[in-house]
N, C-alpha and C positions, 0 to 999 in steps of 0.2 A: 559591162552593160547588162549582161544576162543575170549576173549576180544581183545587181541593184533591182532589176525588174522582178526577180524572184523574191527579194526581201520586201519590196514595197508594192509593186503593181499586181503581182500574182496573188498575194494574200487577200487582196480586195475583191478578187473575182469570186463569184458564187459557185459553189459546187467543187471547189478545190480542197482536197483532203490534205492532212499533214504528210501522208505518204507521198503525195504528188509534189509537195513543196520540198521534201527531202530528196526526191529523185531529181528535181530541178537543180537543187544545190549541188548534187553530185555531178550533173552534167556541166554546170558552170565551173565547178572546181577543176574538172578534167580539162576544160577548155583553157583555163588559165595555166595549168601545169604544162599542157602541150605547147602553148604559146611561148612560155619561158624556155622549154626544152628546145623548141625550134630556133629561138633567138640564140641560145647558148651554142647549139649545134652549128649555126651559121657563122659564129665567131671563132670556132675552133679550127685551126689550120688543117687538121687531119680529117675531120668530119664534114667540113664545109664543101669538100669536093665530091661527097657522096651523091650520086644521082638517084639513089633509092631511098635513103633514110628520111630525108626531109619531106619529099612528096608523100611517102607512105605514112609517116607520123601525122602529117596534116590531113590526109584523106581519112585515116582511121579516126582521128579526133573529131573531124566533121561528121562522119557517120555515127560515131558513138554519142557525142553530145547532141548533135542535131536530131537524132532519132528520139532521144529522151525528151528534148524540148517539144518535138512534134507530138509525142504520145501524151505529154502533160497538157498541152494546149488543146488538142483535138483528137482524143483517143478514138472516137467513133470514126473519124475520117482517115486516120492513120494507123488503124489497128494492125495492118500488115507490116508496120515498121518494127514490131516487137523483135523479130529475128535480126534486124539490122544492127541493133545495139551490140550484141556479142560479136557479130562479124566485124563491126567497126573496132571493137576492142582487140580482136585478133590481128587486124591489119596494123593497128597502132603498135602492138607488141612486136610484130614483125619488123617494123621500122626501128624500134629501139634495139632489138636483137641484132639487126644488121650493123649497128654501130660497133659491135664487139669485133666484127670481122673486118 
């Protein structure tokens, strides 16, 4: 849904720059990638029992993509969300790294 909104609805909004559309597409792509990873993780016998990986990947993805979406839609109101994006990325990476162990 976020990808479709970015491709159609967001482009019609006034004041949206190509850089913001690109940022939106990045957030939407990572939301899809993390959703697929969570699905595959839950289906794998070894990883499905992890109490850390799934919630961490989900929380990191929500922080990462959600902060990008908030910044694109209302940067003036959510300007303090800028540091949330890399923190969400680090949380997401921690979840993926935990799958190794």
